C-alpha positions in Angstrom: 56.1 6.9 37.2 52.9 6.1 35.8 51.6 3.1 36.4 50.5 1.0 33.3 46.9 0.2 33.3 44.9 -2.2 31.3 41.6 -1.6 30.2 39.0 -2.3 27.2 40.6 -1.3 23.9 38.2 1.7 23.6 39.8 2.3 19.9 37.9 -1.0 18.7 34.8 -0.1 20.5 34.8 3.5 18.9 35.4 2.0 15.7 32.3 -0.2 15.4 30.3 1.8 16.6 31.2 4.8 14.1 31.0 2.0 11.0 27.1 1.5 11.5 26.2 5.0 12.6 28.1 6.4 9.0 26.9 3.1 7.3 23.7 2.4 7.9 21.7 5.4 7.0 24.3 6.2 4.3 22.3 2.3 2.9 18.9 3.2 3.9 19.1 6.3 2.1 19.8 4.6 -1.1 17.1 2.6 0.0 19.5 -0.5 0.5 18.8 -1.3 4.0 20.2 -1.6 7.0 21.6 -4.9 6.6 23.4 -4.6 3.8 24.6 -1.3 5.6 26.1 -3.2 8.2 27.9 -5.5 5.7 29.7 -3.1 4.1 30.8 -1.4 7.0 32.2 -4.6 8.3 34.0 -5.2 4.4 35.5 -1.7 5.0 36.7 -1.6 8.5 37.7 -5.9 8.5 40.9 -7.5 7.5 40.2 -7.1 3.9 39.7 -3.7 4.0 41.3 -0.7 6.3 42.1 -3.4 8.9 41.2 -2.2 12.1 40.5 -6.0 12.8 42.3 -9.1 12.1 40.2 -11.6 13.8 36.9 -11.3 13.1 36.0 -14.7 14.3 36.3 -13.4 17.7 33.8 -10.5 17.2 31.6 -13.0 15.6 31.0 -15.5 18.6 30.1 -12.5 21.0 27.8 -11.1 18.3 25.6 -14.4 17.8 24.0 -13.4 20.8 22.2 -10.9 18.4 21.0 -13.8 16.8 20.1 -15.4 19.8 18.1 -12.2 21.3 16.6 -11.8 18.0 15.0 -15.3 17.9 13.7 -14.9 21.3 11.7 -11.9 19.7 10.6 -13.9 17.2 9.5 -16.5 19.9 7.3 -13.7 21.9 5.8 -13.0 18.8 4.5 -16.6 17.9 1.5 -16.7 20.2 -0.9 -19.4 19.3 -3.5 -17.4 18.7 -1.8 -15.0 15.8 -0.2 -18.2 14.6 -4.3 -19.9 14.1 -5.3 -16.6 12.6 -3.1 -17.2 9.8 -2.7 -20.5 9.9 -4.0 -21.0 5.9 -1.1 -18.8 4.9 1.9 -20.0 7.4 1.4 -23.4 6.9 -0.1 -23.5 3.8 1.4 -20.7 1.4 4.2 -20.8 3.4 5.1 -24.5 4.0 4.8 -24.8 0.3 6.9 -22.7 -0.9 9.7 -23.2 2.1 9.3 -26.9 0.6 9.6 -26.2 -2.7 12.2 -24.2 -2.9 14.6 -25.9 -0.2 14.3 -29.2 -2.8 15.0 -26.7 -6.3 18.1 -24.9 -4.5 19.3 -28.0 -2.8 19.1 -30.3 -6.5 21.1 -26.7 -8.0 24.1 -28.0 -5.4 23.7 -31.9 -6.2 23.3 -31.1 -10.3 26.9 -29.1 -10.3 28.6 -32.3 -8.3 27.8 -31.3 -4.5 27.5 -34.1 -1.5 23.9 -34.0 -0.1 24.7 -32.3 2.9 26.1 -29.2 1.8 23.7 -29.0 -0.9 21.2 -29.0 1.8 22.8 -26.7 4.3 23.7 -24.3 1.2 19.9 -24.4 -0.4 18.4 -24.7 2.9 20.4 -20.7 3.6 18.9 -19.4 0.4 15.7 -20.2 1.0 15.4 -18.0 4.3 14.4 -14.2 2.8 15.5 -11.5 4.4 13.0 -10.7 6.7 14.9 -7.1 6.9 14.4 -6.2 3.0 11.4 -7.4 2.8 9.5 -5.7 5.4 11.4 -2.7 4.6 10.2 -2.7 1.1 6.6 -3.5 2.1 6.6 -0.5 4.4 7.7 1.9 1.6 5.2 1.0 -0.4 2.2 0.5 2.2 1.9 -2.9 1.9 2.1 -4.7 4.6 -2.3 -4.4 5.4 -2.9 -5.4 2.3 -3.9 -8.7 1.8 -0.5 -9.5 -0.6 1.7 -8.1 2.1 0.1 -10.2 4.5 0.6 -13.3 2.4 4.1 -12.4 2.3 4.4 -12.1 6.2 3.1 -15.0 6.7 5.7 -16.7 4.7 8.1 -14.8 6.4 6.9 -16.1 9.7 7.2 -19.4 8.4 10.8 -19.2 7.5 11.0 -17.7 11.0 10.2 -20.6 12.2 11.7 -23.2 9.5 15.1 -21.5 11.4 14.8 -23.7 14.6 14.2 -26.9 12.9 17.1 -26.1 10.0 19.7 -25.6 12.7 18.8 -28.8 14.7 19.0 -30.6 11.6 22.6 -29.4 10.7 23.4 -30.5 13.8 22.3 -33.9 13.3 23.4 -34.1 10.0 27.3 -33.5 11.1 28.2 -37.0 11.9 26.9 -38.1 8.5 29.1 -35.6 6.7 32.2 -36.9 8.6 34.2 -40.4 7.2 34.5 -41.3 10.9 31.1 -42.1 12.0 28.8 -44.7 10.6 25.5 -42.8 11.4 23.5 -40.5 13.7 24.2 -40.2 17.6 21.4 -41.5 19.0 22.4 -40.8 22.8 23.1 -37.0 21.4 19.5 -36.9 20.1 18.0 -38.1 23.2 19.8 -35.7 25.4 18.4 -32.8 23.0 15.4 -34.2 22.9 15.1 -34.5 26.5 16.5 -30.6 27.2 13.7 -29.1 24.7 11.2 -31.3 26.7 13.0 -30.1 30.3 12.9 -26.3 28.9 9.3 -26.9 27.9 8.2 -28.4 31.3 10.7 -24.8 32.9 9.0 -22.4 30.9 5.5 -23.4 31.8 5.8 -23.6 35.5 8.7 -21.9 36.7 8.7 -19.0 34.8 5.5 -16.7 34.9 6.0 -17.2 38.9 9.6 -16.4 38.7 8.4 -12.9 36.8 5.5 -12.6 39.0 7.9 -12.5 42.1 10.4 -10.5 40.7 7.8 -7.8 39.5 7.1 -7.3 43.4 10.3 -5.8 43.8 9.5 -2.8 41.8 13.1 -2.8 40.3 13.6 -2.4 36.7 17.5 -3.8 37.0 16.2 -7.0 38.2 13.4 -7.5 35.6 16.1 -6.9 32.8 18.6 -8.9 34.4 16.2 -12.1 34.7 15.0 -11.3 31.2 18.8 -12.0 29.7 18.9 -14.7 32.4 15.9 -16.8 30.8 17.3 -16.1 27.0 20.8 -16.6 27.7 20.2 -19.9 30.4 17.5 -21.0 27.5 20.2 -20.9 25.3 23.0 -22.6 27.3 21.0 -25.5 27.8 20.6 -26.2 24.3 24.3 -25.6 23.4 24.8 -28.0 26.4 22.5 -30.5 25.4 24.6 -30.3 21.3 22.0 -28.0 19.3 21.5 -24.6 18.8 21.7 -21.8 21.2 19.0 -19.8 19.0 16.6 -22.8 19.6 16.7 -22.6 23.3 15.6 -18.9 22.5 13.6 -19.4 20.3 11.3 -22.3 22.6 12.0 -19.6 25.5 10.0 -16.7 23.7 7.2 -19.3 22.4 6.9 -20.4 26.1 6.4 -16.7 27.4 4.3 -15.3 24.3 1.0 -15.5 26.3 2.5 -14.2 29.7 1.3 -11.3 31.2 5.3 -10.2 31.3 5.9 -10.3 27.3 5.5 -6.9 26.8 7.9 -6.0 29.7 10.6 -8.8 28.2 10.4 -7.5 24.9 10.8 -4.0 26.2 13.9 -5.1 28.0 15.6 -7.2 25.3 14.9 -5.0 22.5 18.5 -2.7 23.0 20.4 -5.9 23.5 18.9 -7.0 20.7 19.6 -4.3 18.3 22.9 -3.7 19.1 24.7 -7.3 18.8 22.4 -8.4 15.6 24.1 -5.1 13.9 27.6 -6.4 15.8 26.7 -9.8 14.0 26.1 -8.4 10.9 29.3 -6.4 10.6 31.2 -9.5 11.5 29.6 -11.1 9.2 30.9 -8.6 6.5 34.2 -8.6 8.0 34.7 -12.5 7.6 34.0 -11.8 4.0 36.8 -13.4 2.4 37.6 -11.1 -0.7 40.4 -13.3 -2.1 38.4 -16.2 -2.2 35.3 -14.6 -3.8 38.3 -12.9 -6.3 39.6 -16.3 -7.3 36.7 -18.0 -7.3 34.3 -14.8 -9.0 32.4 -17.5 -11.8 31.2 -19.6 -9.0 29.7 -16.6 -6.8 27.9 -15.2 -10.2 26.9 -18.4 -11.2 25.4 -19.3 -8.1 23.7 -16.2 -7.2 22.0 -16.0 -10.5 20.5 -19.7 -10.2 19.8 -19.8 -6.7 17.8 -16.3 -7.8 16.2 -17.6 -10.7 15.5 -21.4 -9.6 14.2 -19.8 -5.9 12.1 -17.0 -7.9 10.3 -19.9 -10.1 9.5 -22.3 -7.0 8.2 -18.4 -5.4 6.0 -18.8 -8.6 4.5 -21.9 -8.8 3.7 -21.9 -4.7 1.5 -18.6 -5.5 -0.1 -20.0 -8.8 -0.5 -23.1 -7.2 -2.4 -21.1 -4.7 -4.5 -19.3 -6.7 -2.8 -16.1 -6.9 -2.5 -13.4 -9.7 0.1 -13.7 -12.5 1.3 -10.0 -11.4 1.5 -11.2 -7.3 3.3 -14.2 -8.2 5.9 -12.5 -10.0 6.5 -9.0 -7.6 6.4 -12.3 -4.8 8.6 -13.8 -7.1 11.5 -10.7 -7.3 11.0 -9.2 -3.6 11.8 -12.6 -2.0 14.3 -13.8 -4.5 17.0 -13.3 -2.2 18.8 -15.0 0.7 18.8 -13.6 4.0 19.7 -12.9 7.5 19.5 -16.2 9.1 21.7 -17.8 6.2 24.8 -16.5 7.8 23.5 -18.4 11.4 23.0 -21.3 9.0 26.7 -21.2 7.4 28.2 -20.5 10.7 26.6 -23.4 12.4 27.6 -25.8 9.4 30.9 -24.8 9.0 31.4 -25.0 12.8 30.2 -28.7 13.1 32.2 -29.4 9.8 29.8 -29.6 7.1 31.3 -26.6 5.4 34.8 -25.9 5.2 35.7 -22.2 5.7 36.4 -21.6 2.0 32.7 -22.8 1.2 31.7 -20.5 3.8 32.9 -17.4 2.3 31.7 -18.2 -0.8 27.9 -19.0 0.1 28.2 -15.8 2.3 29.7 -13.7 -0.3 26.6 -14.8 -2.6 23.8 -14.2 -0.1 25.3 -10.4 0.4 25.2 -10.4 -3.2 22.0 -11.6 -3.9 20.7 -9.2 -1.5 22.5 -6.3 -3.0 20.6 -7.1 -6.3 17.1 -7.6 -5.3 16.5 -3.6 -5.2 17.9 -4.1 -9.3 15.4 -6.4 -9.7 12.3 -5.0 -8.4 13.5 -1.8 -10.6 14.0 -4.0 -13.4 10.0 -5.4 -13.2 8.8 -2.4 -12.4 9.8 -1.5 -16.0 9.1 -4.2 -17.7 5.5 -4.7 -16.3 2.5 -2.8 -17.3 0.8 -0.1 -15.2 -1.4 -2.5 -12.9 -5.0 -1.6 -13.8 -8.0 -2.1 -10.9 -10.5 -4.7 -12.4 -14.0 -2.7 -12.1 -15.9 -5.9 -11.6 -18.9 -5.0 -9.7 -18.2 -1.8 -9.7 -20.1 1.8 -11.3 -18.1 4.3 -12.2 -18.7 7.8 -11.7 -21.1 9.2 -14.3 -24.1 11.7 -14.9 -24.4 11.6 -11.0 -26.8 14.5 -10.3 -26.8 14.5 -5.8 -27.2 17.4 -4.3 -24.1 16.7 -2.5 -21.4 15.3 -3.2 -19.1 13.0 -1.2 -15.2 12.5 -2.4 -13.8 9.8 -0.3 -15.8 7.2 1.7 -13.3 6.0 4.9 -13.8 6.4 8.3 -14.2 10.2 8.0 -16.8 10.1 5.1 -18.7 7.7 6.7 -19.9 9.1 9.5 -19.9 12.7 8.1 -22.6 11.0 5.8 -25.1 9.6 8.7 -26.5 13.1 9.2 -27.2 13.8 5.3 -28.6 10.4 4.8 -30.7 10.9 8.1 -32.3 13.7 7.1 -32.9 12.8 3.9 -30.1 15.0 1.4 -29.2 13.1 -1.5 -26.1 12.2 -1.9 -23.4 11.3 -4.6 -20.1 9.3 -3.4 -17.2 8.2 -5.0 -13.9 6.6 -4.0 -11.0 5.1 -6.0 -10.1 2.2 -3.8 -12.0 -0.7 -5.3 -11.7 -3.1 -2.1 -13.2 -0.3 -0.3 -16.2 0.2 -2.7 -16.9 -3.4 -2.4 -16.9 -3.7 1.0 -19.2 -0.3 1.3 -21.7 -2.1 -0.8 -22.1 -4.8 1.8 -23.0 -2.6 4.3 -26.0 -1.0 2.1 -23.7 2.1 0.4 -23.8 2.9 -3.4 -20.4 4.4 -4.0 -19.0 4.9 -7.4 -15.4 4.8 -8.7 -13.8 8.1 -9.7 -10.5 9.4 -8.9 -11.7 13.4 -7.5 -8.6 14.6 -8.4 -9.9 14.3 -12.2 -12.0 17.5 -13.3 -13.6 15.2 -15.9 -14.6 12.7 -13.0 -15.5 16.2 -11.0 -18.0 16.7 -14.3 -19.2 13.5 -14.4 -19.6 12.7 -10.9 -22.1 16.1 -10.6 -19.7 18.4 -8.9 -21.2 21.4 -11.1 -24.8 20.2 -10.1 -24.0 20.1 -6.6 -24.9 22.4 -3.8 -22.0 21.4 -1.7 -19.0 19.1 -2.2 -17.0 17.3 1.0 -13.9 16.1 0.7 -13.5 13.6 3.1 -10.2 12.0 1.7 -6.7 11.5 3.9 -3.7 12.9 2.3 -2.8 16.5 2.7 -2.1 17.2 -0.6 -5.2 15.2 -2.2 -7.1 17.5 0.1 -6.0 20.5 -1.1 -5.6 19.6 -5.1 -9.2 18.8 -5.0 -10.3 21.8 -3.2 -8.2 24.2 -5.5 -9.5 22.6 -8.7 -13.5 22.6 -7.5 -13.0 26.0 -6.0 -11.3 27.1 -9.5 -14.1 25.2 -11.7 -17.2 25.3 -9.7 -17.0 28.8 -7.9 -20.7 28.6 -7.1 -20.2 25.0 -5.2 -19.9 25.3 -1.3 -16.6 23.0 -0.1 -16.6 21.7 3.1 -13.1 19.2 3.7 -11.4 17.9 6.1 -7.7 19.0 7.0 -5.2 16.8 7.9 -3.4 19.4 9.8 -3.0 22.9 11.0 -1.2 23.5 8.0 -3.6 22.3 5.6 -6.3 24.2 7.4 -4.5 27.3 6.8 -4.1 26.6 2.6 -7.7 25.2 2.6 -8.9 28.4 4.0 -6.5 30.8 2.2 -8.5 28.6 -1.3 -11.7 30.2 0.2 -13.2 26.9 1.7 -16.7 27.6 3.1 -15.5 25.2 6.5 -12.2 22.9 7.3 -12.8 20.6 10.0 -8.8 19.1 11.3 -9.7 15.1 11.4 -8.7 14.6 14.9 -9.2 18.6 16.6 -13.1 18.1 17.5 -13.0 14.3 19.2 -9.4 15.2 20.8 -11.2 18.2 22.8 -14.1 16.0 23.7 -11.5 13.1 24.9 -9.6 15.7 27.2 -13.8 17.5 28.3 -14.0 14.0 29.5 -10.8 13.1 31.0 -11.8 16.2 33.1 -14.6 14.9 34.4 -13.3 11.3 35.2 -10.9 13.3 37.3 -13.6 15.0 39.6 -13.9 18.3 37.4 -17.4 19.2 37.3 -19.2 18.9 33.9 -19.9 22.1 33.1 -16.4 23.6 34.2 -15.5 21.1 32.0 -17.5 21.7 29.0 -16.2 25.6 29.6 -12.9 24.5 29.6 -13.3 22.7 26.3 -14.9 25.6 24.9 -12.2 27.5 25.7 -9.8 25.2 24.1 -11.7 26.4 20.7 -11.7 29.7 21.0 -7.9 30.5 21.6 -7.6 27.7 18.8 -9.8 29.8 16.4 -7.9 33.1 17.4 -4.4 31.5 17.1 -5.7 30.4 13.6 -6.4 34.0 12.5 -3.2 35.3 13.9 -1.7 32.3 12.0 -3.1 33.3 8.7 -1.7 36.7 9.3 1.4 36.1 10.5 2.3 32.3 9.5 2.6 29.1 11.3 4.5 30.2 14.5 2.0 33.2 15.4 -0.2 33.3 18.3 1.6 30.4 20.5 1.0 32.3 23.3 -2.4 30.7 23.2 -1.4 27.4 23.6 -1.2 26.3 27.4 2.1 24.3 27.6 3.6 22.3 30.6 6.8 23.8 30.7 8.4 25.5 33.9 7.9 29.2 33.1 10.7 31.0 34.8 10.7 33.7 37.1 13.1 36.0 39.7 14.4 33.9 42.2 14.1 36.4 44.7 11.6 39.4 45.1 13.3 42.7 43.9 13.3 45.5 46.4 12.2 48.1 44.1 10.1 48.3 41.3 11.3 49.0 38.1 11.4 53.2 37.2 11.2 54.2 33.7 14.2 56.3 32.0 12.7 58.2 29.4 9.0 58.7 28.2 8.8 55.0 25.7 9.6 53.2 28.3 7.3 54.7 30.7 4.6 53.7 28.3 5.4 49.9 28.7 5.8 49.4 32.9 2.7 48.9 34.8 1.4 52.3 36.8 2.3 52.1 40.5 -0.9 51.7 41.4 -0.6 48.6 39.2 2.2 47.6 40.6 1.7 47.6 43.9 -1.8 45.6 43.2 0.3 43.1 41.8 
């Protein structure tokens, strides 16, 4: 008779992993982000969907460790040097926006008849924008490094910082939300402050020596265990002291942000953070009580629209007060006008300490989720309503009537370096680019760059492409390079074209177009880099130079074969690092031809003996 074996519920684990694996890529493909994917997956498999789980709170308690580790990683990013570099935007613009929006959103709750504590918690949760959604939008639009993007990132950093005092404030507000106590618990506050001070001292004097000692063991698993111990230990200290686990993890991260072991800690904690944070959002989706939402749909709809409009107004006012343009202020208001992931943490904490009840938590959670869902639609509507942005050409001249013997199109890093030999030789060059900020920056270094789009034939005529001896295409996008090259070769067939190539495929297309010269943007620098590496490893400089020349020869020969036979031709000219298979034992006798055709392929007996 088979013995009964108890073990983990593998079905539950498989369902959780499967839901995330299916939903997240689908939602990211739709442009809705991974957070909404996890929330939707949790809703489908939860008690109000397929009922694979009936008690999402159990999962939620475990998954809260994902938030703990998330805050630890945020703390690691909060190096004093980085905060100092962004101090004006973080503590100026960020503090103004968060403070103004918190007041306005709290006022909405009070004006509609809710107590101050509940109104503040509801409003504060909506103030905290979804970092995942906003960063994804900025990355898709390529605006993270732009001045506008950096201002949004600074505000998100301030909001990340704000979650810690907000969680502490919720804990301190808890006695005020009950009728049984008449004021704050000063003893509890003292214990909490003492725990923070103790954690700071331990971090300053103990953590670095501890990790230094463990690093000597050269055991990766011990370092990983120590990283988890620090995060969870700090969270436990804060929890026992009556404060937030997340606050302890955040403080531990800040204390280690300047540590030499910072990157090691980040790499060790990141996998656990990702899995547990996804689990947290799944549990939040399961916790969404559809019956409560259905019974209060008018309330949910009202507050979604009211909070988005009021928060958007607060963001717009803060942006305009600090001299942002009308367009930038509107875009920021729409992009950041939704609640975020940390609201779920704040509402869960407020529910645990009695500020909110279960029904209020469900309604507020639904408000946050629907506000996140509506954000892509609001952005689409804004793009349709706003006119297409026109770049201000103040201090910038449009390309017209240029007559240089060489025309350079694109003046980024590649174009700037390419211009130097020509300028040193005294060649008369004209330069055009369509990046206003780059043109203005180049002027500060003594370059005269005209505004113009090289993909337009009228601009090429105005820039003197037909009168030039050579056109240098130095832009960085492959499709733009090919467009300009095709246009110049068809309209100005007597002009020499020298083109920067993005990759090998672009190179092949450029050769087919008939350009006089093309250079892959990284090829020559990479060859020189490898050559100098050989010299550093002790290879004779002449031998290293010969090897580099052989690489160039092989590459040119391979390119010729690819032009005739396709991109996969000539692969044998590349040296790979995979092991070459060979016979395990030497054959007892050499190969023997069975017909005339194979005889011409097999080596002669003399050559076989020589080998």
